[in-house]
KOLPAPA-752517 format. One record per residue (C-alpha): x, y, z. Coordinates in steps of 0.5 Angstrom, whole numbers, plus 500, padded with zeros to 3 digits. Example, Ala and Ser with C-alpha at 12.3 -4.5 7.8 and 13.67 -1.06 7.14 Angstrom:
<nodes>
<node u="525" v="491" w="516"/>
<node u="527" v="498" w="514"/>
</nodes>
This chain:
<nodes>
<node u="974" v="584" w="685"/>
<node u="972" v="590" w="684"/>
<node u="972" v="595" w="691"/>
<node u="964" v="594" w="692"/>
<node u="965" v="585" w="691"/>
<node u="971" v="586" w="697"/>
<node u="966" v="590" w="701"/>
<node u="962" v="584" w="701"/>
<node u="966" v="579" w="700"/>
<node u="969" v="581" w="707"/>
<node u="963" v="582" w="710"/>
<node u="961" v="575" w="709"/>
<node u="963" v="568" w="714"/>
<node u="968" v="563" w="710"/>
<node u="963" v="559" w="708"/>
<node u="959" v="565" w="704"/>
<node u="964" v="567" w="701"/>
<node u="967" v="561" w="698"/>
<node u="959" v="560" w="696"/>
<node u="960" v="567" w="694"/>
<node u="965" v="565" w="689"/>
<node u="961" v="559" w="686"/>
<node u="955" v="564" w="684"/>
<node u="960" v="569" w="681"/>
<node u="963" v="562" w="677"/>
<node u="957" v="558" w="675"/>
<node u="954" v="566" w="672"/>
<node u="960" v="565" w="668"/>
<node u="959" v="560" w="666"/>
<node u="957" v="559" w="658"/>
<node u="952" v="555" w="660"/>
<node u="948" v="560" w="664"/>
<node u="946" v="564" w="661"/>
<node u="939" v="563" w="661"/>
<node u="940" v="564" w="668"/>
<node u="940" v="572" w="668"/>
<node u="933" v="572" w="665"/>
<node u="930" v="568" w="671"/>
<node u="927" v="571" w="676"/>
<node u="928" v="567" w="681"/>
<node u="935" v="567" w="680"/>
<node u="936" v="576" w="678"/>
<node u="932" v="577" w="685"/>
<node u="938" v="574" w="689"/>
<node u="942" v="579" w="691"/>
<node u="948" v="575" w="691"/>
<node u="947" v="575" w="682"/>
<node u="945" v="583" w="683"/>
<node u="950" v="586" w="686"/>
<node u="956" v="582" w="682"/>
<node u="951" v="583" w="675"/>
<node u="956" v="587" w="673"/>
<node u="962" v="583" w="675"/>
<node u="959" v="577" w="672"/>
<node u="958" v="581" w="665"/>
<node u="965" v="584" w="665"/>
<node u="968" v="577" w="666"/>
<node u="964" v="574" w="661"/>
<node u="966" v="579" w="656"/>
<node u="974" v="580" w="658"/>
<node u="976" v="574" w="661"/>
<node u="972" v="570" w="656"/>
<node u="970" v="574" w="651"/>
<node u="962" v="572" w="650"/>
<node u="961" v="579" w="648"/>
<node u="955" v="576" w="643"/>
<node u="953" v="572" w="649"/>
<node u="953" v="577" w="654"/>
<node u="949" v="582" w="648"/>
<node u="944" v="577" w="647"/>
<node u="942" v="576" w="655"/>
<node u="943" v="582" w="657"/>
<node u="937" v="585" w="652"/>
<node u="932" v="578" w="655"/>
<node u="934" v="579" w="661"/>
<node u="933" v="587" w="662"/>
<node u="926" v="587" w="665"/>
<node u="929" v="584" w="671"/>
<node u="936" v="588" w="672"/>
<node u="932" v="595" w="671"/>
<node u="935" v="598" w="678"/>
<node u="942" v="595" w="676"/>
<node u="941" v="601" w="669"/>
<node u="948" v="604" w="672"/>
<node u="951" v="597" w="672"/>
<node u="949" v="596" w="665"/>
<node u="951" v="602" w="662"/>
<node u="958" v="600" w="664"/>
<node u="958" v="594" w="661"/>
<node u="954" v="596" w="655"/>
<node u="959" v="602" w="654"/>
<node u="964" v="597" w="654"/>
<node u="961" v="592" w="649"/>
<node u="960" v="598" w="644"/>
<node u="966" v="602" w="644"/>
<node u="972" v="595" w="645"/>
<node u="968" v="589" w="641"/>
<node u="963" v="595" w="637"/>
<node u="955" v="590" w="638"/>
<node u="952" v="595" w="632"/>
<node u="947" v="589" w="634"/>
<node u="946" v="591" w="641"/>
<node u="946" v="597" w="640"/>
<node u="940" v="597" w="635"/>
<node u="935" v="591" w="640"/>
<node u="938" v="596" w="646"/>
<node u="934" v="602" w="644"/>
<node u="928" v="596" w="641"/>
<node u="928" v="594" w="649"/>
<node u="928" v="601" w="652"/>
<node u="922" v="605" w="648"/>
<node u="919" v="599" w="649"/>
<node u="919" v="599" w="656"/>
<node u="923" v="602" w="660"/>
<node u="921" v="609" w="659"/>
<node u="913" v="612" w="660"/>
<node u="911" v="618" w="662"/>
<node u="909" v="616" w="668"/>
<node u="916" v="614" w="670"/>
<node u="918" v="621" w="667"/>
<node u="923" v="622" w="674"/>
<node u="926" v="615" w="673"/>
<node u="932" v="616" w="675"/>
<node u="934" v="610" w="671"/>
<node u="931" v="613" w="665"/>
<node u="936" v="619" w="666"/>
<node u="941" v="614" w="667"/>
<node u="939" v="611" w="660"/>
<node u="939" v="618" w="656"/>
<node u="947" v="620" w="658"/>
<node u="947" v="612" w="656"/>
<node u="944" v="613" w="650"/>
<node u="947" v="620" w="648"/>
<node u="953" v="618" w="650"/>
<node u="952" v="612" w="644"/>
<node u="952" v="617" w="639"/>
<node u="960" v="618" w="639"/>
<node u="960" v="610" w="638"/>
<node u="954" v="609" w="632"/>
<node u="951" v="616" w="630"/>
<node u="948" v="613" w="624"/>
<node u="944" v="607" w="629"/>
<node u="941" v="613" w="634"/>
<node u="940" v="618" w="627"/>
<node u="935" v="612" w="624"/>
<node u="931" v="610" w="631"/>
<node u="929" v="618" w="633"/>
<node u="922" v="617" w="632"/>
<node u="922" v="611" w="636"/>
<node u="927" v="615" w="642"/>
<node u="923" v="622" w="641"/>
<node u="917" v="621" w="646"/>
<node u="924" v="619" w="652"/>
<node u="927" v="625" w="650"/>
<node u="921" v="630" w="651"/>
<node u="919" v="628" w="657"/>
<node u="927" v="629" w="659"/>
<node u="926" v="637" w="656"/>
<node u="919" v="637" w="660"/>
<node u="924" v="635" w="667"/>
<node u="930" v="640" w="665"/>
<node u="924" v="647" w="664"/>
<node u="921" v="645" w="671"/>
<node u="929" v="645" w="673"/>
<node u="930" v="651" w="670"/>
<node u="933" v="648" w="665"/>
<node u="933" v="651" w="658"/>
<node u="937" v="645" w="654"/>
<node u="932" v="641" w="649"/>
<node u="936" v="635" w="649"/>
<node u="933" v="634" w="642"/>
<node u="936" v="639" w="639"/>
<node u="944" v="637" w="642"/>
<node u="943" v="630" w="641"/>
<node u="942" v="631" w="632"/>
<node u="947" v="638" w="633"/>
<node u="952" v="631" w="637"/>
<node u="949" v="627" w="630"/>
<node u="952" v="632" w="625"/>
<node u="957" v="634" w="629"/>
<node u="959" v="627" w="630"/>
<node u="958" v="626" w="623"/>
<node u="962" v="632" w="620"/>
<node u="968" v="629" w="623"/>
<node u="968" v="621" w="621"/>
<node u="967" v="624" w="614"/>
<node u="974" v="628" w="615"/>
<node u="977" v="622" w="618"/>
<node u="976" v="619" w="612"/>
<node u="978" v="624" w="608"/>
</nodes>
């Protein structure tokens, strides 16, 4: 268990601890992946606090990367307040499993639901921007393919950076990162 899960676990009574572990085990069961998509489950405190643990067990222990990626895409709207937890799990999916299809679906989901101009100051949006930039290291082609879809996201972030007095242009920085990643990849192939 992670440190956060251990703290929660210690504060619970013996019955609650048993219930807590059972919920985690149930969610890890392959037959229960659909539970992530139910709003009542998404609102459950124990599930919210343990979502990264549940997904990590699915990926590491049970090797269910494909099922996890599908359920993540379906449930992302319910768990957007836990985006930093999902980013950790998604990084694991991308680095350990090279799950390119997940990155494509994630970008579509990001563009369709999570980033509107009204949410420009949303901390979760900033975390997801960082994730997208990190994702370039693993799959520059996917980002290049979907750059038109995420250009508005980076434009919003550029405006936020200007407000903070920084002059960084995330679109230019991303393009440079993609170009340098392409060069290093082609040099490694030689």
